[in-house]
C-alpha positions in Angstrom: 96.4 89.7 108.4 99.7 91.0 107.1 102.9 90.4 109.1 105.2 92.5 106.9 104.6 95.0 104.0 105.3 94.0 100.4 108.8 94.7 99.1 111.0 93.6 96.2 113.3 90.6 96.7 116.2 91.3 99.0 119.6 89.6 99.0 122.0 89.4 101.9 125.6 89.4 100.7 126.6 88.1 104.2 124.4 85.0 104.2 123.8 84.6 100.5 120.1 84.4 101.2 117.6 85.8 98.8 114.1 86.6 100.2 111.2 87.0 97.8 108.1 89.1 98.6 105.9 88.3 101.5 103.9 85.2 100.7 100.1 85.4 100.3 98.5 82.3 101.8 95.3 81.3 100.1 95.1 77.5 100.9 93.5 76.3 104.1 95.7 73.2 104.2 98.8 75.5 104.3 97.3 77.7 106.9 96.5 74.7 109.1 100.1 73.3 108.6 101.4 76.6 109.9 99.1 76.8 112.9 101.6 75.2 115.3 103.6 77.0 118.1 106.9 75.4 117.2 106.6 76.1 113.5 105.7 79.8 114.2 108.6 80.0 116.7 111.0 78.6 114.1 109.9 81.2 111.5 110.3 83.9 114.1 113.8 82.9 115.1 114.9 82.6 111.4 113.6 86.1 110.8 115.7 87.4 113.7 118.8 85.3 113.4 119.1 84.2 109.7 119.9 80.6 108.6 120.0 78.1 111.5 120.5 74.4 112.0 117.9 72.4 113.9 120.3 72.2 116.9 120.9 76.0 117.0 117.3 76.8 116.5 116.3 74.4 119.3 118.7 76.1 121.7 117.1 79.5 120.9 113.4 78.4 121.2 113.8 75.8 123.9 113.0 72.7 121.9 115.1 69.6 121.0 117.0 69.4 117.8 114.8 66.3 116.8 111.6 68.3 117.3 113.0 71.3 115.3 114.3 69.0 112.5 110.8 67.5 112.1 109.1 70.8 112.0 111.7 72.3 109.6 110.9 69.5 107.2 107.2 70.2 107.5 107.7 73.9 106.9 109.8 73.0 103.9 107.0 70.8 102.6 104.7 73.8 102.5 107.3 76.2 101.1 108.2 78.3 104.1 111.8 77.3 104.5 114.5 75.6 102.5 118.0 74.2 103.0 120.8 76.8 103.1 123.9 74.9 102.1 125.8 72.6 104.5 126.5 73.1 108.2 129.2 71.4 110.4 129.2 67.6 110.1 125.9 66.2 108.9 123.9 69.2 110.1 122.2 71.4 107.5 121.0 75.0 108.2 117.6 76.1 107.1 116.6 79.5 105.8 113.4 81.4 105.1 112.0 81.5 101.6 109.9 84.6 102.4 110.0 87.4 105.0 106.5 87.9 106.0 103.1 86.6 104.9 99.6 87.8 104.3 96.2 86.0 104.6 92.6 87.0 105.2 89.7 85.4 107.1 87.3 87.5 104.9 86.5 85.3 101.9 83.8 83.0 100.5 85.4 79.7 101.6 84.2 78.6 105.0 87.2 76.3 105.4 89.6 79.1 104.6 87.9 81.4 107.0 88.2 78.9 109.9 91.8 78.1 109.1 92.7 81.8 108.8 91.0 82.7 112.1 92.8 79.9 113.9 96.2 81.0 112.6 95.5 84.7 113.2 94.5 84.0 116.8 97.7 82.0 117.5 99.9 84.8 115.9 98.2 87.5 117.9 98.4 85.5 121.1 102.1 85.0 120.6 102.7 88.7 119.8 100.9 89.8 122.9 102.9 87.3 125.0 106.1 88.9 123.7 104.6 92.3 124.5 103.8 91.2 128.0 107.3 89.8 128.4 108.8 93.2 127.4 106.7 95.0 130.1 107.8 92.4 132.6 111.5 93.0 131.8 111.4 96.6 130.7 113.5 97.8 133.7 116.4 95.6 132.4 116.8 97.8 129.2 118.8 101.0 129.0 116.8 104.0 130.0 116.7 105.4 126.4 115.0 102.2 125.2 112.6 102.3 128.1 111.6 105.9 127.3 111.0 105.3 123.6 109.3 101.9 123.8 105.7 101.2 124.7 102.2 101.5 123.5 100.5 104.3 121.6 96.7 104.3 121.6 94.4 106.7 119.7 90.8 106.8 118.6 90.2 108.2 115.1 86.8 109.1 113.6 87.5 108.1 110.0 85.9 106.4 107.0 86.9 103.0 105.8 88.9 104.6 102.9 90.8 106.8 105.4 91.5 103.7 107.6 93.1 102.1 104.5 95.2 105.2 104.0 96.4 105.1 107.6 97.4 101.4 107.2 99.2 102.1 103.9 101.1 105.0 105.3 102.2 103.0 108.3 103.2 100.1 106.1 105.4 102.5 104.0 107.3 103.4 107.2 107.9 99.8 108.1 109.1 99.1 104.5 112.0 101.6 104.9 113.7 99.2 107.4 112.8 95.8 105.8 116.2 95.2 104.1 117.9 95.1 107.5 116.2 91.8 108.3 118.0 90.2 105.3 121.3 92.0 105.5 122.9 92.4 109.0 125.4 94.8 107.5 122.7 97.4 107.1 121.8 97.4 110.8 123.2 100.3 112.9 125.5 99.0 115.7 123.1 100.2 118.4 119.9 98.8 116.8 117.7 96.0 118.3 114.9 94.0 116.7 111.7 95.9 117.5 108.2 94.5 117.0 105.5 97.0 116.0 101.9 95.8 116.3 99.3 97.8 114.3 95.6 97.1 114.8 92.9 99.2 113.2 89.3 98.2 113.9 85.9 99.9 114.3 84.7 100.1 117.9 81.0 99.7 117.1 78.8 98.5 114.2 77.6 101.0 111.6 74.0 102.1 112.3 72.8 100.3 109.2 74.1 96.9 110.6 72.7 97.3 114.1 
């Protein structure tokens, strides 16, 4: 599973944050450490908002600053976030080390497979919950956003090599807009954060496997 396509390191002159390429996760211990709703919520809100203190993050995700502080420290332990200078008083903001991650549940390590499947399920469930929330609140958006947002479903009769080409071409489109996550100055004034979910999967087993 890949949450964002690969790209060179990106620096935001506004926040002085440098993001390296999406992180490849290959350790089951790290995957298990990330499989927690608060920790995923913190990574999501840092992606949208940039560096945040535990207090500010807690207000955005509906958790206490104490809870967020604990989970920020755990995320830092596993290399997902790091301190971003000093905040007001004794507070310290946290920032992402990477934008995006990739991991796979297709490997020879059973422990890695179990950990990857668990994290993938949690991430997919959270993404579909956000999608459902959009549909529940769609009428609140301006008409232009309503008309141009939604789902697009197609069935393609393609080979596995062609499926790979489709995924790579879509990833190249997403890559064009990646720098805007790190640098708010690159965002058009009328832009919004938009989540795009891409799933490509066969609808039945090959005849040889049946």
